[in-house]
C-alpha positions in Angstrom: 17.2 -3.9 71.7 16.5 -7.0 69.7 13.5 -5.3 68.0 15.6 -2.4 66.8 18.1 -4.8 65.2 15.5 -6.7 63.3 13.8 -3.5 62.1 17.1 -2.0 60.9 18.3 -5.3 59.3 15.1 -5.3 57.2 15.7 -1.7 56.1 19.4 -2.5 55.3 18.3 -5.5 53.2 15.7 -3.5 51.2 18.3 -0.7 50.6 20.9 -3.2 49.5 18.4 -4.8 47.1 17.6 -1.4 45.6 21.3 -0.6 45.1 22.1 -3.9 43.2 22.8 -3.0 39.6 20.0 -4.1 37.2 20.0 -4.6 33.5 18.8 -1.6 31.5 16.3 -2.1 28.7 19.1 -1.7 26.2 20.9 -4.7 27.7 18.1 -7.1 27.0 18.3 -8.7 23.6 15.4 -8.0 21.2 12.7 -10.7 21.0 13.5 -13.5 18.6 10.3 -13.0 16.6 8.0 -10.1 15.7 4.7 -10.1 17.6 1.8 -11.3 15.5 0.1 -7.9 15.5 3.0 -6.3 13.7 3.5 -8.9 11.1 2.3 -7.8 7.7 -0.6 -9.8 6.3 0.3 -11.9 3.3 -1.1 -10.8 -0.1 -4.4 -12.7 -0.3 -5.0 -12.1 -4.0 -2.1 -11.7 -6.4 -1.7 -8.1 -7.5 -4.1 -6.9 -4.7 -2.6 -5.0 -1.8 -3.0 -6.9 1.4 -4.0 -3.7 3.3 -7.6 -4.1 2.0 -8.0 -7.9 1.8 -8.9 -10.2 4.6 -8.0 -13.8 4.1 -9.2 -14.6 7.6 -12.8 -13.7 6.7 -13.2 -10.6 8.8 -11.3 -7.3 9.4 -11.1 -3.7 10.3 -9.4 -0.7 8.7 -8.7 2.4 10.8 -8.5 5.8 9.2 -6.8 8.4 11.4 -8.1 11.7 10.1 -7.0 15.3 10.9 -9.7 16.8 13.1 -10.2 19.9 10.9 -10.7 17.6 7.9 -13.2 15.2 9.6 -16.3 16.7 8.0 -14.6 16.5 4.6 -13.7 12.9 5.2 -17.3 12.2 6.3 -18.5 13.7 3.0 -16.2 11.3 1.1 -17.6 8.4 3.2 -21.0 9.6 2.0 -19.9 9.0 -1.6 -18.5 5.6 -0.6 -21.9 4.7 0.9 -23.6 5.9 -2.2 -21.2 3.8 -4.3 -21.9 0.8 -2.2 -25.7 1.3 -2.7 -25.2 1.7 -6.5 -22.9 -1.3 -6.9 -24.1 -3.6 -9.6 -21.5 -6.4 -9.7 -22.3 -9.4 -7.5 -19.0 -9.1 -5.7 -19.6 -5.4 -4.7 -23.2 -6.1 -3.8 -22.0 -8.9 -1.4 -19.3 -6.6 0.0 -21.9 -3.8 0.6 -24.0 -6.2 2.8 -21.3 -6.5 5.5 -19.3 -3.2 5.1 -19.9 -1.0 8.2 -18.5 2.4 8.8 -18.0 3.9 12.3 -16.7 7.1 13.7 -15.0 7.2 17.1 -17.2 8.7 19.8 -14.1 9.8 21.7 -12.0 12.1 19.6 -8.4 13.0 20.4 -7.3 16.7 20.3 -5.9 16.5 16.8 -7.5 13.4 15.1 -10.7 11.5 14.6 -10.7 7.8 14.0 -13.0 6.2 11.4 -13.4 2.4 11.3 -14.4 0.2 8.4 -15.6 -3.2 9.7 -16.0 -6.2 7.5 -17.7 -9.2 9.0 -17.9 -11.5 7.3 -15.4 -10.3 4.6 -15.2 -12.0 1.3 -11.7 -13.5 1.4 -10.9 -12.8 -2.2 -12.4 -9.2 -2.3 -10.5 -5.9 -2.1 -12.1 -3.5 0.3 -10.2 -0.4 -0.8 -12.7 2.4 -0.9 -10.9 4.2 -3.7 -11.2 1.1 -6.0 -14.9 0.9 -5.2 -15.2 4.6 -6.1 -13.2 4.0 -9.3 -15.5 1.2 -10.4 -18.9 2.8 -9.5 -18.1 6.6 -9.7 -15.1 6.8 -12.0 -15.4 10.5 -12.8 -15.2 11.4 -9.1 -12.4 9.1 -7.9 -9.4 11.5 -8.6 -10.9 14.6 -6.7 -12.1 12.3 -3.9 -8.6 10.7 -3.7 -7.0 14.1 -3.3 -9.4 15.1 -0.6 -8.9 11.8 1.2 -5.1 12.2 0.9 -5.3 15.6 2.5 -7.5 14.4 5.4 -5.9 11.1 6.4 -2.9 11.0 8.8 -2.5 7.2 8.6 -4.4 4.0 7.8 -4.1 0.8 9.8 -5.4 -2.7 9.0 -6.4 -5.5 11.2 -7.4 -9.0 10.0 -9.6 -10.8 12.5 -10.1 -14.4 13.4 -13.4 -15.4 15.1 -12.8 -17.4 18.3 -16.4 -18.2 19.3 
């Protein structure tokens, strides 16, 4: 008889615990500060958009591309690669040395991710591919921009800090 009482008292305690009203997510106050990953990077060079500068000395830019437009985007990247190889200014030559372009091996159903990696990145340089094209291949920049605009879903930037 004692065993039954202990077993039922445990069940009643668990049931009572589950029935205690809890706070919903809406009742919790928002965090006091924005997480660091969401904070916009400061403008490293006056007049240069922070999206393509990396004051930390390394960074990534993610291009989310519509899957049907992935081949077109790769063709644009071919022109970016050619522009990097043709670059004559010392700044662009230095940028070209550490500018890597990757394509995700695992594609989602509706998008392909392309990644530009800069390590090390010149902290005062702008890594905007359209500015590169405008400087090296000025006659092609407008049509390439329009093709890129039609292909890209969104662009994300990530500045990196080396820890070891």
